[in-house]
N, C-alpha and C positions, 0 to 999 in steps of 0.2 A: 539473686533478690533483683527483682526491678526497682528502679529508682523515678519517684514521682518529680516531674519538672513543672513546677508550678507556673513557669512564665509562658510555656508552649503548650501544655497538655491540660485537658479537662478532667476533672477528679473521676467523673462517672464513667470516662473511656478508661482511665487508668485501673480503677477496680474492676471492671469488666474484663480487662486483659488479665488480671490476677486471676478471676474467677476461671476463666478458660483454661488456665495453666495448671492450676492445684485445687483439688475438690476438697482439700483440710481447709482452706479458707471459708468455702461453703458450708461445711459441717460446723465450724465455729461460729459463725454469723447465724446460722440456723439455730443455734443453742442458745445464743444471747436473744435473739428475737423471741424465741419461746419463752425464755425468763422475764421478759418484759412484763407481760401481762399479770405475772405474779408478782412482781416488784411494784408494779402500779396500784395492784390491790392493796399492799402494806401501806402504800403513802395515802390512799385514799380512807383506810381504816385509822391510821394515825391523826390525820385532818378531822374524822369524826369524833374521836374519843374526847372524852370528858374525864375530868380525874374522878375516880371511885365509881365509874360507870360499871353497870353489871353485865356479864357476858350475854343476858338473852336481850339487853338493851342495844348492845353493839350489834348482835345479829339482826335485829329488828331494823336498826337504821340500814344496815348494809344491805338488806332485803328491796328496803324501798328504793334506797339508792341504784341499786342493779336494775329495779323495775323500771324505775324513770329513765335509767340511761340507755335500756333496750327498747323503749318507746320513740327514743329521738331526743325529744326535751321535754321538760315539765309541762308546757301547756297542751302535749299531745296525748298525756295520760287519759284514758278512758275512766271516769268516776263512776263506779257502779253504786247502786242502792247498798249492796253488803259493805262496801268500802265506808259510806257515809254512817251506816249503823254502827261498825266497828270502832270509828272514831267518836261517836257519840258515846259509846260505852266503854271507851278505854278507861276513863278515869275510876268509874265502878269496878271494872274488872283489876286494875291495879290495886285499889284499895281492899279488895275480898283476896286478893293474894297475899297482901301484906298481913292482914287478920291471920291467915292459915299458917303463914310462916312464924307471926308471933306466937301462936298457939304451939307449933311445934318445938321453939324454941323454950317456952315455959314448961312442957312435958318434959324435954330433956333436963332442965334445971331441977325439976323434983325429984328426978331418978336419982 
């Protein structure tokens, strides 16, 4: 096993020499790097969560977050007429869905 000498050696050179001699190191680092995106996603979801938030709300928030991230930044998002209409109608759609859920619960309680 090689030993790193911090007084005389650069860290990137040391890692490079490790990679050249043993492909197992490369495989481990590839696995760790591959999981980084998944772990990052969990952290983002945790930051967005509010207590008692419904699953559909979490999915919607994450969809918006991913769309903004893929466009580069918030000010680069192309806002379409369809998006504006969806935002205008969001409250009424939510209200209608709550009415439907309430009716379903009432029917179940009557049975």
